[in-house]
mmCIF file of the N, C-alpha and C atoms, coordinates in Angstrom:
data_MODEL
# 
_entry.id   MODEL 
# 
loop_
_atom_site.group_PDB 
_atom_site.id 
_atom_site.type_symbol 
_atom_site.label_atom_id 
_atom_site.label_alt_id 
_atom_site.label_comp_id 
_atom_site.label_asym_id 
_atom_site.label_entity_id 
_atom_site.label_seq_id 
_atom_site.pdbx_PDB_ins_code 
_atom_site.Cartn_x 
_atom_site.Cartn_y 
_atom_site.Cartn_z 
_atom_site.occupancy 
_atom_site.B_iso_or_equiv 
_atom_site.pdbx_formal_charge 
_atom_site.auth_seq_id 
_atom_site.auth_comp_id 
_atom_site.auth_asym_id 
_atom_site.auth_atom_id 
_atom_site.pdbx_PDB_model_num 
ATOM 1   N N  . UNK A 1 1  ? 4.939   16.367  3.944   1.00 0.00 ? 1  UNK A N  1 
ATOM 2   C CA . UNK A 1 1  ? 3.732   15.961  3.183   1.00 0.00 ? 1  UNK A CA 1 
ATOM 3   C C  . UNK A 1 1  ? 2.448   16.626  3.992   1.00 0.00 ? 1  UNK A C  1 
ATOM 4   N N  . UNK A 1 2  ? 1.764   17.459  3.466   1.00 0.00 ? 2  UNK A N  1 
ATOM 5   C CA . UNK A 1 2  ? 0.915   17.952  4.247   1.00 0.00 ? 2  UNK A CA 1 
ATOM 6   C C  . UNK A 1 2  ? -0.595  17.067  3.901   1.00 0.00 ? 2  UNK A C  1 
ATOM 7   N N  . UNK A 1 3  ? -1.436  17.278  5.106   1.00 0.00 ? 3  UNK A N  1 
ATOM 8   C CA . UNK A 1 3  ? -2.661  16.529  4.871   1.00 0.00 ? 3  UNK A CA 1 
ATOM 9   C C  . UNK A 1 3  ? -2.428  15.085  5.178   1.00 0.00 ? 3  UNK A C  1 
ATOM 10  N N  . UNK A 1 4  ? -1.496  14.439  5.616   1.00 0.00 ? 4  UNK A N  1 
ATOM 11  C CA . UNK A 1 4  ? -1.234  12.997  5.569   1.00 0.00 ? 4  UNK A CA 1 
ATOM 12  C C  . UNK A 1 4  ? -1.703  12.721  6.929   1.00 0.00 ? 4  UNK A C  1 
ATOM 13  N N  . UNK A 1 5  ? -2.100  11.179  6.938   1.00 0.00 ? 5  UNK A N  1 
ATOM 14  C CA . UNK A 1 5  ? -2.627  10.736  8.074   1.00 0.00 ? 5  UNK A CA 1 
ATOM 15  C C  . UNK A 1 5  ? -1.590  10.971  9.434   1.00 0.00 ? 5  UNK A C  1 
ATOM 16  N N  . UNK A 1 6  ? -2.084  10.569  10.457  1.00 0.00 ? 6  UNK A N  1 
ATOM 17  C CA . UNK A 1 6  ? -1.429  10.589  11.574  1.00 0.00 ? 6  UNK A CA 1 
ATOM 18  C C  . UNK A 1 6  ? -0.498  9.372   11.669  1.00 0.00 ? 6  UNK A C  1 
ATOM 19  N N  . UNK A 1 7  ? 0.987   9.440   12.226  1.00 0.00 ? 7  UNK A N  1 
ATOM 20  C CA . UNK A 1 7  ? 1.540   8.538   12.544  1.00 0.00 ? 7  UNK A CA 1 
ATOM 21  C C  . UNK A 1 7  ? 0.975   6.932   13.092  1.00 0.00 ? 7  UNK A C  1 
ATOM 22  N N  . UNK A 1 8  ? -0.155  7.541   14.069  1.00 0.00 ? 8  UNK A N  1 
ATOM 23  C CA . UNK A 1 8  ? -0.984  6.361   14.628  1.00 0.00 ? 8  UNK A CA 1 
ATOM 24  C C  . UNK A 1 8  ? -1.573  5.750   13.484  1.00 0.00 ? 8  UNK A C  1 
ATOM 25  N N  . UNK A 1 9  ? -2.397  6.538   12.813  1.00 0.00 ? 9  UNK A N  1 
ATOM 26  C CA . UNK A 1 9  ? -2.966  5.946   11.390  1.00 0.00 ? 9  UNK A CA 1 
ATOM 27  C C  . UNK A 1 9  ? -2.362  5.127   10.826  1.00 0.00 ? 9  UNK A C  1 
ATOM 28  N N  . UNK A 1 10 ? -1.068  5.716   10.382  1.00 0.00 ? 10 UNK A N  1 
ATOM 29  C CA . UNK A 1 10 ? -0.247  5.028   9.534   1.00 0.00 ? 10 UNK A CA 1 
ATOM 30  C C  . UNK A 1 10 ? 0.127   3.712   10.007  1.00 0.00 ? 10 UNK A C  1 
ATOM 31  N N  . UNK A 1 11 ? 0.455   3.387   11.313  1.00 0.00 ? 11 UNK A N  1 
ATOM 32  C CA . UNK A 1 11 ? 0.978   2.433   12.210  1.00 0.00 ? 11 UNK A CA 1 
ATOM 33  C C  . UNK A 1 11 ? -0.370  1.387   12.346  1.00 0.00 ? 11 UNK A C  1 
ATOM 34  N N  . UNK A 1 12 ? -1.327  1.789   12.242  1.00 0.00 ? 12 UNK A N  1 
ATOM 35  C CA . UNK A 1 12 ? -2.770  0.955   12.548  1.00 0.00 ? 12 UNK A CA 1 
ATOM 36  C C  . UNK A 1 12 ? -2.855  0.232   10.927  1.00 0.00 ? 12 UNK A C  1 
ATOM 37  N N  . UNK A 1 13 ? -2.944  1.057   9.992   1.00 0.00 ? 13 UNK A N  1 
ATOM 38  C CA . UNK A 1 13 ? -3.104  0.759   8.569   1.00 0.00 ? 13 UNK A CA 1 
ATOM 39  C C  . UNK A 1 13 ? -2.068  -0.630  8.374   1.00 0.00 ? 13 UNK A C  1 
ATOM 40  N N  . UNK A 1 14 ? -0.571  -0.183  8.674   1.00 0.00 ? 14 UNK A N  1 
ATOM 41  C CA . UNK A 1 14 ? 0.388   -1.205  8.386   1.00 0.00 ? 14 UNK A CA 1 
ATOM 42  C C  . UNK A 1 14 ? 0.272   -2.449  9.228   1.00 0.00 ? 14 UNK A C  1 
ATOM 43  N N  . UNK A 1 15 ? -0.351  -2.402  10.634  1.00 0.00 ? 15 UNK A N  1 
ATOM 44  C CA . UNK A 1 15 ? -0.524  -3.603  11.362  1.00 0.00 ? 15 UNK A CA 1 
ATOM 45  C C  . UNK A 1 15 ? -1.400  -4.370  10.822  1.00 0.00 ? 15 UNK A C  1 
ATOM 46  N N  . UNK A 1 16 ? -2.529  -3.707  10.073  1.00 0.00 ? 16 UNK A N  1 
ATOM 47  C CA . UNK A 1 16 ? -3.586  -4.559  9.423   1.00 0.00 ? 16 UNK A CA 1 
ATOM 48  C C  . UNK A 1 16 ? -3.144  -5.382  8.243   1.00 0.00 ? 16 UNK A C  1 
ATOM 49  N N  . UNK A 1 17 ? -2.325  -4.666  7.490   1.00 0.00 ? 17 UNK A N  1 
ATOM 50  C CA . UNK A 1 17 ? -1.575  -5.403  6.276   1.00 0.00 ? 17 UNK A CA 1 
ATOM 51  C C  . UNK A 1 17 ? -0.935  -6.570  6.731   1.00 0.00 ? 17 UNK A C  1 
ATOM 52  N N  . UNK A 1 18 ? -0.109  -6.303  7.939   1.00 0.00 ? 18 UNK A N  1 
ATOM 53  C CA . UNK A 1 18 ? 0.703   -7.165  8.255   1.00 0.00 ? 18 UNK A CA 1 
ATOM 54  C C  . UNK A 1 18 ? -0.033  -8.641  8.844   1.00 0.00 ? 18 UNK A C  1 
ATOM 55  N N  . UNK A 1 19 ? -1.047  -8.115  9.600   1.00 0.00 ? 19 UNK A N  1 
ATOM 56  C CA . UNK A 1 19 ? -2.126  -9.301  10.188  1.00 0.00 ? 19 UNK A CA 1 
ATOM 57  C C  . UNK A 1 19 ? -2.839  -10.045 9.053   1.00 0.00 ? 19 UNK A C  1 
ATOM 58  N N  . UNK A 1 20 ? -2.945  -9.460  8.082   1.00 0.00 ? 20 UNK A N  1 
ATOM 59  C CA . UNK A 1 20 ? -3.945  -10.143 6.973   1.00 0.00 ? 20 UNK A CA 1 
ATOM 60  C C  . UNK A 1 20 ? -2.579  -10.793 6.050   1.00 0.00 ? 20 UNK A C  1 
ATOM 61  N N  . UNK A 1 21 ? -1.571  -10.167 6.119   1.00 0.00 ? 21 UNK A N  1 
ATOM 62  C CA . UNK A 1 21 ? -0.448  -10.887 5.287   1.00 0.00 ? 21 UNK A CA 1 
ATOM 63  C C  . UNK A 1 21 ? -0.224  -12.555 6.051   1.00 0.00 ? 21 UNK A C  1 
ATOM 64  N N  . UNK A 1 22 ? -0.191  -12.253 7.771   1.00 0.00 ? 22 UNK A N  1 
ATOM 65  C CA . UNK A 1 22 ? 0.310   -13.553 7.953   1.00 0.00 ? 22 UNK A CA 1 
ATOM 66  C C  . UNK A 1 22 ? -0.780  -14.508 7.902   1.00 0.00 ? 22 UNK A C  1 
ATOM 67  N N  . UNK A 1 23 ? -2.154  -14.041 7.998   1.00 0.00 ? 23 UNK A N  1 
ATOM 68  C CA . UNK A 1 23 ? -3.295  -15.053 7.933   1.00 0.00 ? 23 UNK A CA 1 
ATOM 69  C C  . UNK A 1 23 ? -2.858  -15.751 6.711   1.00 0.00 ? 23 UNK A C  1 
ATOM 70  N N  . UNK A 1 24 ? -2.599  -15.036 5.329   1.00 0.00 ? 24 UNK A N  1 
ATOM 71  C CA . UNK A 1 24 ? -2.341  -15.642 4.036   1.00 0.00 ? 24 UNK A CA 1 
ATOM 72  C C  . UNK A 1 24 ? -1.538  -16.493 4.316   1.00 0.00 ? 24 UNK A C  1 
ATOM 73  N N  . UNK A 1 25 ? -0.250  -16.299 4.982   1.00 0.00 ? 25 UNK A N  1 
ATOM 74  C CA . UNK A 1 25 ? 1.010   -17.045 4.932   1.00 0.00 ? 25 UNK A CA 1 
ATOM 75  C C  . UNK A 1 25 ? 0.632   -18.326 5.570   1.00 0.00 ? 25 UNK A C  1 
ATOM 76  N N  . UNK A 1 26 ? -0.035  -18.036 6.748   1.00 0.00 ? 26 UNK A N  1 
ATOM 77  C CA . UNK A 1 26 ? -0.284  -19.353 7.575   1.00 0.00 ? 26 UNK A CA 1 
ATOM 78  C C  . UNK A 1 26 ? -1.362  -20.176 7.098   1.00 0.00 ? 26 UNK A C  1 
ATOM 79  N N  . UNK A 1 27 ? -2.240  -19.835 6.090   1.00 0.00 ? 27 UNK A N  1 
ATOM 80  C CA . UNK A 1 27 ? -3.207  -20.788 5.076   1.00 0.00 ? 27 UNK A CA 1 
ATOM 81  C C  . UNK A 1 27 ? -2.704  -21.189 4.057   1.00 0.00 ? 27 UNK A C  1 
ATOM 82  N N  . UNK A 1 28 ? -1.545  -20.727 3.567   1.00 0.00 ? 28 UNK A N  1 
ATOM 83  C CA . UNK A 1 28 ? -0.973  -21.247 2.383   1.00 0.00 ? 28 UNK A CA 1 
ATOM 84  C C  . UNK A 1 28 ? -1.067  -20.294 0.994   1.00 0.00 ? 28 UNK A C  1 
ATOM 85  N N  . UNK A 1 29 ? -2.108  -19.210 1.395   1.00 0.00 ? 29 UNK A N  1 
ATOM 86  C CA . UNK A 1 29 ? -2.049  -18.434 0.602   1.00 0.00 ? 29 UNK A CA 1 
ATOM 87  C C  . UNK A 1 29 ? -0.951  -17.174 0.210   1.00 0.00 ? 29 UNK A C  1 
ATOM 88  N N  . UNK A 1 30 ? -0.821  -16.308 -0.737  1.00 0.00 ? 30 UNK A N  1 
ATOM 89  C CA . UNK A 1 30 ? 0.058   -15.933 -1.488  1.00 0.00 ? 30 UNK A CA 1 
ATOM 90  C C  . UNK A 1 30 ? 0.188   -14.399 -0.210  1.00 0.00 ? 30 UNK A C  1 
ATOM 91  N N  . UNK A 1 31 ? 1.418   -13.883 0.029   1.00 0.00 ? 31 UNK A N  1 
ATOM 92  C CA . UNK A 1 31 ? 1.399   -12.466 0.603   1.00 0.00 ? 31 UNK A CA 1 
ATOM 93  C C  . UNK A 1 31 ? 2.092   -11.386 -0.038  1.00 0.00 ? 31 UNK A C  1 
ATOM 94  N N  . UNK A 1 32 ? 2.645   -11.805 -1.002  1.00 0.00 ? 32 UNK A N  1 
ATOM 95  C CA . UNK A 1 32 ? 3.431   -10.773 -1.930  1.00 0.00 ? 32 UNK A CA 1 
ATOM 96  C C  . UNK A 1 32 ? 2.680   -10.833 -3.507  1.00 0.00 ? 32 UNK A C  1 
ATOM 97  N N  . UNK A 1 33 ? 2.631   -10.013 -3.854  1.00 0.00 ? 33 UNK A N  1 
ATOM 98  C CA . UNK A 1 33 ? 1.944   -9.755  -5.273  1.00 0.00 ? 33 UNK A CA 1 
ATOM 99  C C  . UNK A 1 33 ? 2.696   -10.110 -6.300  1.00 0.00 ? 33 UNK A C  1 
ATOM 100 N N  . UNK A 1 34 ? 2.262   -10.663 -7.159  1.00 0.00 ? 34 UNK A N  1 
ATOM 101 C CA . UNK A 1 34 ? 3.230   -10.831 -8.457  1.00 0.00 ? 34 UNK A CA 1 
ATOM 102 C C  . UNK A 1 34 ? 3.606   -9.480  -8.911  1.00 0.00 ? 34 UNK A C  1 
ATOM 103 N N  . UNK A 1 35 ? 4.657   -9.651  -9.831  1.00 0.00 ? 35 UNK A N  1 
ATOM 104 C CA . UNK A 1 35 ? 5.128   -8.376  -10.650 1.00 0.00 ? 35 UNK A CA 1 
ATOM 105 C C  . UNK A 1 35 ? 4.103   -7.510  -11.538 1.00 0.00 ? 35 UNK A C  1 
ATOM 106 N N  . UNK A 1 36 ? 3.389   -8.329  -12.010 1.00 0.00 ? 36 UNK A N  1 
ATOM 107 C CA . UNK A 1 36 ? 2.118   -7.456  -12.995 1.00 0.00 ? 36 UNK A CA 1 
ATOM 108 C C  . UNK A 1 36 ? 1.307   -6.624  -12.028 1.00 0.00 ? 36 UNK A C  1 
ATOM 109 N N  . UNK A 1 37 ? 0.819   -7.504  -10.858 1.00 0.00 ? 37 UNK A N  1 
ATOM 110 C CA . UNK A 1 37 ? 0.025   -6.611  -9.930  1.00 0.00 ? 37 UNK A CA 1 
ATOM 111 C C  . UNK A 1 37 ? 0.883   -5.257  -9.446  1.00 0.00 ? 37 UNK A C  1 
ATOM 112 N N  . UNK A 1 38 ? 2.034   -5.844  -9.117  1.00 0.00 ? 38 UNK A N  1 
ATOM 113 C CA . UNK A 1 38 ? 2.864   -4.503  -8.551  1.00 0.00 ? 38 UNK A CA 1 
ATOM 114 C C  . UNK A 1 38 ? 2.982   -3.409  -9.519  1.00 0.00 ? 38 UNK A C  1 
ATOM 115 N N  . UNK A 1 39 ? 3.138   -3.864  -10.723 1.00 0.00 ? 39 UNK A N  1 
ATOM 116 C CA . UNK A 1 39 ? 3.324   -2.686  -11.878 1.00 0.00 ? 39 UNK A CA 1 
ATOM 117 C C  . UNK A 1 39 ? 2.262   -2.120  -11.920 1.00 0.00 ? 39 UNK A C  1 
ATOM 118 N N  . UNK A 1 40 ? 0.974   -2.917  -12.144 1.00 0.00 ? 40 UNK A N  1 
ATOM 119 C CA . UNK A 1 40 ? -0.480  -2.286  -12.323 1.00 0.00 ? 40 UNK A CA 1 
ATOM 120 C C  . UNK A 1 40 ? -0.642  -1.057  -11.277 1.00 0.00 ? 40 UNK A C  1 
ATOM 121 N N  . UNK A 1 41 ? -0.577  -1.453  -10.093 1.00 0.00 ? 41 UNK A N  1 
ATOM 122 C CA . UNK A 1 41 ? -0.875  -0.711  -8.772  1.00 0.00 ? 41 UNK A CA 1 
ATOM 123 C C  . UNK A 1 41 ? -0.190  0.582   -8.905  1.00 0.00 ? 41 UNK A C  1 
ATOM 124 N N  . UNK A 1 42 ? 1.325   0.196   -9.072  1.00 0.00 ? 42 UNK A N  1 
ATOM 125 C CA . UNK A 1 42 ? 2.333   1.354   -9.059  1.00 0.00 ? 42 UNK A CA 1 
ATOM 126 C C  . UNK A 1 42 ? 2.237   2.365   -9.890  1.00 0.00 ? 42 UNK A C  1 
ATOM 127 N N  . UNK A 1 43 ? 1.760   2.041   -11.279 1.00 0.00 ? 43 UNK A N  1 
ATOM 128 C CA . UNK A 1 43 ? 1.418   2.993   -12.263 1.00 0.00 ? 43 UNK A CA 1 
ATOM 129 C C  . UNK A 1 43 ? 0.202   3.672   -12.013 1.00 0.00 ? 43 UNK A C  1 
ATOM 130 N N  . UNK A 1 44 ? -0.582  3.130   -11.107 1.00 0.00 ? 44 UNK A N  1 
ATOM 131 C CA . UNK A 1 44 ? -2.250  3.923   -10.762 1.00 0.00 ? 44 UNK A CA 1 
ATOM 132 C C  . UNK A 1 44 ? -1.633  4.873   -10.096 1.00 0.00 ? 44 UNK A C  1 
ATOM 133 N N  . UNK A 1 45 ? -0.939  4.552   -9.090  1.00 0.00 ? 45 UNK A N  1 
ATOM 134 C CA . UNK A 1 45 ? -0.343  5.359   -8.006  1.00 0.00 ? 45 UNK A CA 1 
ATOM 135 C C  . UNK A 1 45 ? 0.422   6.607   -8.419  1.00 0.00 ? 45 UNK A C  1 
ATOM 136 N N  . UNK A 1 46 ? 1.132   6.194   -9.624  1.00 0.00 ? 46 UNK A N  1 
ATOM 137 C CA . UNK A 1 46 ? 2.202   7.280   -9.891  1.00 0.00 ? 46 UNK A CA 1 
ATOM 138 C C  . UNK A 1 46 ? 1.160   8.345   -10.825 1.00 0.00 ? 46 UNK A C  1 
ATOM 139 N N  . UNK A 1 47 ? 0.362   8.079   -11.331 1.00 0.00 ? 47 UNK A N  1 
ATOM 140 C CA . UNK A 1 47 ? -0.618  8.865   -11.788 1.00 0.00 ? 47 UNK A CA 1 
ATOM 141 C C  . UNK A 1 47 ? -1.840  9.695   -11.063 1.00 0.00 ? 47 UNK A C  1 
ATOM 142 N N  . UNK A 1 48 ? -1.666  9.318   -9.714  1.00 0.00 ? 48 UNK A N  1 
ATOM 143 C CA . UNK A 1 48 ? -2.728  9.914   -8.900  1.00 0.00 ? 48 UNK A CA 1 
ATOM 144 C C  . UNK A 1 48 ? -2.499  11.518  -8.333  1.00 0.00 ? 48 UNK A C  1 
ATOM 145 N N  . UNK A 1 49 ? -3.313  11.911  -8.151  1.00 0.00 ? 49 UNK A N  1 
ATOM 146 C CA . UNK A 1 49 ? -2.849  13.135  -7.489  1.00 0.00 ? 49 UNK A CA 1 
ATOM 147 C C  . UNK A 1 49 ? -2.416  13.100  -5.846  1.00 0.00 ? 49 UNK A C  1 
ATOM 148 N N  . UNK A 1 50 ? -2.620  12.301  -5.552  1.00 0.00 ? 50 UNK A N  1 
ATOM 149 C CA . UNK A 1 50 ? -2.039  12.195  -3.898  1.00 0.00 ? 50 UNK A CA 1 
ATOM 150 C C  . UNK A 1 50 ? -0.834  11.446  -3.563  1.00 0.00 ? 50 UNK A C  1 
ATOM 151 N N  . UNK A 1 51 ? -0.245  11.089  -4.865  1.00 0.00 ? 51 UNK A N  1 
ATOM 152 C CA . UNK A 1 51 ? 0.951   10.626  -5.102  1.00 0.00 ? 51 UNK A CA 1 
ATOM 153 C C  . UNK A 1 51 ? 2.423   11.680  -4.814  1.00 0.00 ? 51 UNK A C  1 
ATOM 154 N N  . UNK A 1 52 ? 3.005   11.319  -3.806  1.00 0.00 ? 52 UNK A N  1 
ATOM 155 C CA . UNK A 1 52 ? 4.265   12.501  -3.717  1.00 0.00 ? 52 UNK A CA 1 
ATOM 156 C C  . UNK A 1 52 ? 5.663   11.577  -4.562  1.00 0.00 ? 52 UNK A C  1 
ATOM 157 N N  . UNK A 1 53 ? 5.759   12.086  -5.628  1.00 0.00 ? 53 UNK A N  1 
ATOM 158 C CA . UNK A 1 53 ? 6.825   11.450  -6.377  1.00 0.00 ? 53 UNK A CA 1 
ATOM 159 C C  . UNK A 1 53 ? 8.273   11.246  -5.900  1.00 0.00 ? 53 UNK A C  1 
ATOM 160 N N  . UNK A 1 54 ? 8.752   12.436  -5.479  1.00 0.00 ? 54 UNK A N  1 
ATOM 161 C CA . UNK A 1 54 ? 10.090  12.521  -4.951  1.00 0.00 ? 54 UNK A CA 1 
ATOM 162 C C  . UNK A 1 54 ? 10.183  11.539  -3.563  1.00 0.00 ? 54 UNK A C  1 
ATOM 163 N N  . UNK A 1 55 ? 9.029   10.934  -2.834  1.00 0.00 ? 55 UNK A N  1 
ATOM 164 C CA . UNK A 1 55 ? 9.048   10.241  -1.898  1.00 0.00 ? 55 UNK A CA 1 
ATOM 165 C C  . UNK A 1 55 ? 8.575   8.851   -1.982  1.00 0.00 ? 55 UNK A C  1 
ATOM 166 N N  . UNK A 1 56 ? 8.158   8.723   -3.178  1.00 0.00 ? 56 UNK A N  1 
ATOM 167 C CA . UNK A 1 56 ? 7.152   7.673   -3.605  1.00 0.00 ? 56 UNK A CA 1 
ATOM 168 C C  . UNK A 1 56 ? 6.202   7.325   -2.458  1.00 0.00 ? 56 UNK A C  1 
ATOM 169 N N  . UNK A 1 57 ? 5.362   8.279   -1.766  1.00 0.00 ? 57 UNK A N  1 
ATOM 170 C CA . UNK A 1 57 ? 4.669   7.972   -0.941  1.00 0.00 ? 57 UNK A CA 1 
ATOM 171 C C  . UNK A 1 57 ? 3.055   8.631   -1.336  1.00 0.00 ? 57 UNK A C  1 
ATOM 172 N N  . UNK A 1 58 ? 2.192   8.020   -0.490  1.00 0.00 ? 58 UNK A N  1 
ATOM 173 C CA . UNK A 1 58 ? 0.789   8.287   -0.756  1.00 0.00 ? 58 UNK A CA 1 
ATOM 174 C C  . UNK A 1 58 ? 0.389   9.580   0.422   1.00 0.00 ? 58 UNK A C  1 
ATOM 175 N N  . UNK A 1 59 ? -0.066  10.472  -0.218  1.00 0.00 ? 59 UNK A N  1 
ATOM 176 C CA . UNK A 1 59 ? -0.849  11.686  0.797   1.00 0.00 ? 59 UNK A CA 1 
ATOM 177 C C  . UNK A 1 59 ? -1.704  10.993  1.727   1.00 0.00 ? 59 UNK A C  1 
ATOM 178 N N  . UNK A 1 60 ? -2.690  10.276  1.199   1.00 0.00 ? 60 UNK A N  1 
ATOM 179 C CA . UNK A 1 60 ? -3.781  9.665   1.777   1.00 0.00 ? 60 UNK A CA 1 
ATOM 180 C C  . UNK A 1 60 ? -3.454  8.704   2.951   1.00 0.00 ? 60 UNK A C  1 
ATOM 181 N N  . UNK A 1 61 ? -2.738  7.641   2.848   1.00 0.00 ? 61 UNK A N  1 
ATOM 182 C CA . UNK A 1 61 ? -2.480  6.783   3.395   1.00 0.00 ? 61 UNK A CA 1 
ATOM 183 C C  . UNK A 1 61 ? -0.855  6.919   4.473   1.00 0.00 ? 61 UNK A C  1 
ATOM 184 N N  . UNK A 1 62 ? 0.111   7.661   3.585   1.00 0.00 ? 62 UNK A N  1 
ATOM 185 C CA . UNK A 1 62 ? 1.314   8.034   4.158   1.00 0.00 ? 62 UNK A CA 1 
ATOM 186 C C  . UNK A 1 62 ? 2.145   6.855   3.780   1.00 0.00 ? 62 UNK A C  1 
ATOM 187 N N  . UNK A 1 63 ? 1.788   5.652   3.099   1.00 0.00 ? 63 UNK A N  1 
ATOM 188 C CA . UNK A 1 63 ? 2.745   4.712   2.966   1.00 0.00 ? 63 UNK A CA 1 
ATOM 189 C C  . UNK A 1 63 ? 3.475   4.853   1.868   1.00 0.00 ? 63 UNK A C  1 
ATOM 190 N N  . UNK A 1 64 ? 4.856   4.293   1.710   1.00 0.00 ? 64 UNK A N  1 
ATOM 191 C CA . UNK A 1 64 ? 5.476   4.112   0.651   1.00 0.00 ? 64 UNK A CA 1 
ATOM 192 C C  . UNK A 1 64 ? 5.142   3.291   -0.415  1.00 0.00 ? 64 UNK A C  1 
ATOM 193 N N  . UNK A 1 65 ? 4.912   3.654   -1.466  1.00 0.00 ? 65 UNK A N  1 
ATOM 194 C CA . UNK A 1 65 ? 4.087   2.900   -2.432  1.00 0.00 ? 65 UNK A CA 1 
ATOM 195 C C  . UNK A 1 65 ? 4.940   1.760   -3.052  1.00 0.00 ? 65 UNK A C  1 
ATOM 196 N N  . UNK A 1 66 ? 6.105   1.736   -3.106  1.00 0.00 ? 66 UNK A N  1 
ATOM 197 C CA . UNK A 1 66 ? 6.951   0.630   -3.968  1.00 0.00 ? 66 UNK A CA 1 
ATOM 198 C C  . UNK A 1 66 ? 7.195   -0.302  -2.677  1.00 0.00 ? 66 UNK A C  1 
ATOM 199 N N  . UNK A 1 67 ? 6.804   -0.055  -1.543  1.00 0.00 ? 67 UNK A N  1 
ATOM 200 C CA . UNK A 1 67 ? 6.758   -1.259  -0.775  1.00 0.00 ? 67 UNK A CA 1 
ATOM 201 C C  . UNK A 1 67 ? 5.080   -1.887  -0.597  1.00 0.00 ? 67 UNK A C  1 
ATOM 202 N N  . UNK A 1 68 ? 4.401   -0.884  -0.670  1.00 0.00 ? 68 UNK A N  1 
ATOM 203 C CA . UNK A 1 68 ? 2.878   -1.261  -0.127  1.00 0.00 ? 68 UNK A CA 1 
ATOM 204 C C  . UNK A 1 68 ? 2.197   -1.872  -1.552  1.00 0.00 ? 68 UNK A C  1 
ATOM 205 N N  . UNK A 1 69 ? 2.724   -1.466  -2.737  1.00 0.00 ? 69 UNK A N  1 
ATOM 206 C CA . UNK A 1 69 ? 2.091   -2.125  -3.820  1.00 0.00 ? 69 UNK A CA 1 
ATOM 207 C C  . UNK A 1 69 ? 2.391   -3.759  -3.928  1.00 0.00 ? 69 UNK A C  1 
ATOM 208 N N  . UNK A 1 70 ? 3.694   -3.967  -3.282  1.00 0.00 ? 70 UNK A N  1 
ATOM 209 C CA . UNK A 1 70 ? 3.858   -5.482  -3.369  1.00 0.00 ? 70 UNK A CA 1 
ATOM 210 C C  . UNK A 1 70 ? 3.231   -6.304  -2.268  1.00 0.00 ? 70 UNK A C  1 
ATOM 211 N N  . UNK A 1 71 ? 2.375   -5.817  -1.302  1.00 0.00 ? 71 UNK A N  1 
ATOM 212 C CA . UNK A 1 71 ? 1.752   -6.554  -0.446  1.00 0.00 ? 71 UNK A CA 1 
ATOM 213 C C  . UNK A 1 71 ? 0.520   -6.894  -1.056  1.00 0.00 ? 71 UNK A C  1 
ATOM 214 N N  . UNK A 1 72 ? 0.339   -8.241  -1.183  1.00 0.00 ? 72 UNK A N  1 
ATOM 215 C CA . UNK A 1 72 ? -0.944  -8.972  -1.765  1.00 0.00 ? 72 UNK A CA 1 
ATOM 216 C C  . UNK A 1 72 ? -2.227  -8.142  -1.169  1.00 0.00 ? 72 UNK A C  1 
ATOM 217 N N  . UNK A 1 73 ? -2.476  -8.114  0.003   1.00 0.00 ? 73 UNK A N  1 
ATOM 218 C CA . UNK A 1 73 ? -3.631  -7.957  0.778   1.00 0.00 ? 73 UNK A CA 1 
ATOM 219 C C  . UNK A 1 73 ? -3.506  -6.261  0.773   1.00 0.00 ? 73 UNK A C  1 
ATOM 220 N N  . UNK A 1 74 ? -2.881  -5.527  0.442   1.00 0.00 ? 74 UNK A N  1 
ATOM 221 C CA . UNK A 1 74 ? -3.011  -4.151  0.457   1.00 0.00 ? 74 UNK A CA 1 
ATOM 222 C C  . UNK A 1 74 ? -3.862  -3.650  -0.467  1.00 0.00 ? 74 UNK A C  1 
ATOM 223 N N  . UNK A 1 75 ? -4.681  -2.732  -0.155  1.00 0.00 ? 75 UNK A N  1 
ATOM 224 C CA . UNK A 1 75 ? -5.467  -1.723  -0.895  1.00 0.00 ? 75 UNK A CA 1 
ATOM 225 C C  . UNK A 1 75 ? -5.111  -0.238  -0.900  1.00 0.00 ? 75 UNK A C  1 
ATOM 226 N N  . UNK A 1 76 ? -5.571  0.191   -1.973  1.00 0.00 ? 76 UNK A N  1 
ATOM 227 C CA . UNK A 1 76 ? -5.373  1.581   -2.054  1.00 0.00 ? 76 UNK A CA 1 
ATOM 228 C C  . UNK A 1 76 ? -6.655  2.430   -1.288  1.00 0.00 ? 76 UNK A C  1 
ATOM 229 N N  . UNK A 1 77 ? -6.237  3.342   -0.422  1.00 0.00 ? 77 UNK A N  1 
ATOM 230 C CA . UNK A 1 77 ? -7.051  4.084   0.554   1.00 0.00 ? 77 UNK A CA 1 
ATOM 231 C C  . UNK A 1 77 ? -8.285  4.888   -0.539  1.00 0.00 ? 77 UNK A C  1 
ATOM 232 N N  . UNK A 1 78 ? -8.183  5.078   -1.521  1.00 0.00 ? 78 UNK A N  1 
ATOM 233 C CA . UNK A 1 78 ? -9.040  5.610   -2.279  1.00 0.00 ? 78 UNK A CA 1 
ATOM 234 C C  . UNK A 1 78 ? -9.965  4.721   -3.393  1.00 0.00 ? 78 UNK A C  1 
ATOM 235 N N  . UNK A 1 79 ? -9.532  3.410   -3.089  1.00 0.00 ? 79 UNK A N  1 
ATOM 236 C CA . UNK A 1 79 ? -10.025 2.508   -4.148  1.00 0.00 ? 79 UNK A CA 1 
ATOM 237 C C  . UNK A 1 79 ? -9.574  2.247   -5.505  1.00 0.00 ? 79 UNK A C  1 
ATOM 238 N N  . UNK A 1 80 ? -8.548  2.895   -5.927  1.00 0.00 ? 80 UNK A N  1 
ATOM 239 C CA . UNK A 1 80 ? -7.919  2.686   -7.166  1.00 0.00 ? 80 UNK A CA 1 
ATOM 240 C C  . UNK A 1 80 ? -7.617  1.452   -7.381  1.00 0.00 ? 80 UNK A C  1 
ATOM 241 N N  . UNK A 1 81 ? -7.137  0.457   -6.550  1.00 0.00 ? 81 UNK A N  1 
ATOM 242 C CA . UNK A 1 81 ? -6.625  -0.809  -6.816  1.00 0.00 ? 81 UNK A CA 1 
ATOM 243 C C  . UNK A 1 81 ? -6.963  -1.498  -5.485  1.00 0.00 ? 81 UNK A C  1 
# 
């Protein structure tokens, strides 16, 4: 994947998602998105120019989108969702 973020940046992004998810869980809020949200997000990703289909990854954030789209607090790096 050319022009993907550094491993350090990817870890920082995932760390933030994990922290926010933990806060949600501890406060009784949801951490996992429902199937409709996941499907909506993944459809947008799959149509995006930064989506790497054979890896199911985003070139902008480096995340595996089948996992990231399930995290309720996760956000698209280019604000598509």
